[in-house]
C-alpha positions as CSV (number, residue, x, y, z in Angstrom):
1,M,-48.6,6.1,9.4
2,L,-48.3,2.3,9.0
3,R,-45.5,2.7,6.5
4,R,-43.5,4.9,8.8
5,V,-44.0,2.4,11.7
6,G,-42.8,-0.4,9.4
7,S,-39.8,1.6,8.4
8,L,-38.9,2.4,12.0
9,A,-39.3,-1.3,12.9
10,G,-37.1,-2.4,10.0
11,F,-34.5,0.1,11.0
12,A,-34.6,-1.1,14.7
13,I,-34.3,-4.7,13.6
14,S,-31.4,-4.1,11.3
15,V,-29.5,-2.1,14.0
16,I,-30.1,-4.9,16.5
17,L,-28.9,-7.5,14.0
18,L,-25.8,-5.5,13.2
19,M,-24.9,-5.1,16.9
20,A,-25.4,-8.8,17.4
21,A,-23.2,-9.6,14.5
22,L,-20.4,-7.3,15.8
23,W,-20.8,-8.9,19.2
24,A,-20.6,-12.4,17.8
25,W,-17.5,-11.5,15.8
26,Q,-15.8,-10.1,18.8
27,N,-16.7,-12.9,21.2
28,A,-16.3,-15.9,18.8
29,D,-13.8,-17.5,21.1
30,D,-16.2,-17.4,24.1
31,L,-19.1,-18.7,22.1
32,V,-17.1,-21.6,20.9
33,M,-16.0,-22.4,24.5
34,R,-19.7,-22.3,25.6
35,W,-20.7,-24.7,22.9
36,R,-17.9,-27.1,24.0
37,M,-16.3,-27.1,20.5
38,T,-12.7,-26.9,19.8
39,G,-10.5,-25.8,16.9
40,E,-9.9,-22.8,14.8
41,S,-12.6,-23.9,12.3
42,A,-15.3,-23.5,14.9
43,I,-14.2,-20.0,15.6
44,W,-14.2,-19.1,11.9
45,G,-17.6,-20.8,11.6
46,T,-19.0,-18.4,14.2
47,R,-17.4,-15.5,12.5
48,C,-19.0,-16.6,9.1
49,A,-22.3,-16.7,10.9
50,A,-21.7,-13.2,12.1
51,I,-21.0,-12.1,8.6
52,G,-24.3,-13.7,7.5
53,I,-26.2,-11.9,10.2
54,A,-24.6,-8.5,9.3
55,A,-25.5,-9.1,5.6
56,A,-29.1,-9.9,6.5
57,A,-29.3,-6.7,8.5
58,Q,-28.0,-4.7,5.6
59,V,-30.5,-6.4,3.2
60,I,-33.3,-5.4,5.6
61,L,-32.0,-1.9,5.9
62,L,-31.7,-1.6,2.1
63,S,-35.2,-3.0,1.6
64,V,-37.0,-0.9,4.2
65,I,-35.1,2.3,4.3
66,G,-34.1,2.3,0.6
67,R,-37.7,2.0,-0.5
68,W,-38.8,4.7,1.9
69,V,-36.2,7.2,0.8
70,H,-35.8,6.2,-2.9
71,Q,-38.0,4.4,-5.3
72,R,-37.3,0.8,-6.3
73,D,-34.8,0.6,-9.1
74,L,-32.5,-1.9,-10.8
75,L,-29.5,-1.0,-8.6
76,S,-31.3,-1.6,-5.3
77,D,-32.6,-4.9,-6.6
78,I,-29.1,-6.0,-7.6
79,L,-27.7,-5.0,-4.2
80,R,-30.5,-6.9,-2.4
81,L,-29.9,-10.0,-4.5
82,C,-26.1,-9.8,-3.7
83,G,-26.9,-9.4,0.0
84,V,-29.1,-12.4,-0.1
85,L,-26.4,-14.4,-1.8
86,V,-23.9,-13.3,0.8
87,V,-26.3,-14.5,3.6
88,M,-26.7,-17.9,2.0
89,L,-23.0,-18.3,1.3
90,A,-22.1,-17.3,4.9
91,G,-24.7,-19.6,6.3
92,V,-23.5,-22.6,4.3
93,T,-19.9,-21.8,5.2
94,A,-20.7,-21.5,8.9
95,V,-22.5,-24.9,8.9
96,A,-19.6,-26.6,7.1
97,L,-17.0,-25.2,9.5
98,A,-19.1,-26.2,12.5
99,L,-19.4,-29.7,11.2
100,A,-15.7,-29.8,10.5
101,A,-15.0,-28.7,14.1
102,R,-16.9,-31.7,15.5
């Protein structure tokens, strides 16, 4: 029972994160205006952050749902590791572009 609740919670969190990432990508211009930043690099920094959020959601989805449906194997471990690397790279890129926009 607890495992199923954890799986449903992980699925809900990943769906919410994916929706937030898509919203942030679509409304990057408005977010940059609210933060009183200027420049194209700030917009792309926001979009890189959205990519990082989407990758984090997919890592959560792969970890929770993938383990519930399939057993843990080498391919799922490699995919999770690649997802974590994408999250870290997108985060560093978003911070660098935000600093460049200042």
